[in-house]
N, C-alpha and C positions, 0 to 999 in steps of 0.2 A: 738913629738912636731910639730905643724903645722906652716907653713910659712904664718903668718897672714899679710894681706896687709892693705892699707890705708882705704879701705871700711870697713873692720872689726874694725879698730882702731877708725874710725869715729862713728861707731855704739856704741861702748862701752863708748864713751865720754858722751852720754846722759844717765843718770842713771834713766831710766824709766822702769817700770815693763814690762816684755815681756813673751810670751809663746815660748817654744823651742821644737825642735825635733832633734834628732841625730840618726844616723844609720851607721853601717859599712856594705857597700855593698858587694856582693859576690866577686866582682873583687878587693876588698881591699880598694876601695875609702871610705873616710869618708864624710858623709853628715851632715851638720849642718844648720838648718833653724830656724830663729827666727822671731817673728812678735809682733808688739806692736802698740797701738794707740798713736798717737802724733799729737796734734792740730786737724786739720780736715782731717787727713790721717791715713791710716794703713800702716806702714812701714814693709816691708818684707826683711829680709837679707837671702840670699841664698849663702851658702859656700859649695864647694866641693873640697876636698883635695885628692891627689893621695896617694897610699899606703905608700909612703916614706915621706909623710907630705907636699910635694910640693903643692902649690896652683894651682888648676885647674880653679876655678871660685870663685870670691867673687862679688856678685851683690846686689844692694839695689834697691828695687822697692817701689814706693809710690802709693797707691791705695786710691781712694776717700772713706772716712769713711761713706759717705752717701750711698754707694753701697756695702761696704765690712765690715765684722767683722774681728776681730783679728783671730778667728778660721778659717774663710774662707781663709784669707791671708796665714795662716800657711799651710793649705792643698794645696793651689796653689804653695807655695814655695817648699813644699815637692815633689810635682809632677815635678816641674822644676829641682830640685836637682837630682831626680831619673833618669830623662831623660839625664841630663848632665853626670852623672856617667855611664850611659849606652852607652855613645858615641855620643849622639846628640850634635849639636852645641849649644852654649849658646845663 
């Protein structure tokens, strides 16, 4: 079970379709990335949890939909999550 925070809870309040990606990293971290189009932005949720389920990072980024697709946002979020799980600062 993951220690979900306010950012994640805010994300699930809006029942819009999203694309998602999840992975268990070699070090045991769990990565969860979601992206969706909402109004004039692409919202990207990046979550990284430690092997014990503790929250490492939950972050929401809003990208202009005029410059970003949902798929591109998902790739960006995945890259960020992998870097965080690898020890880089959020």
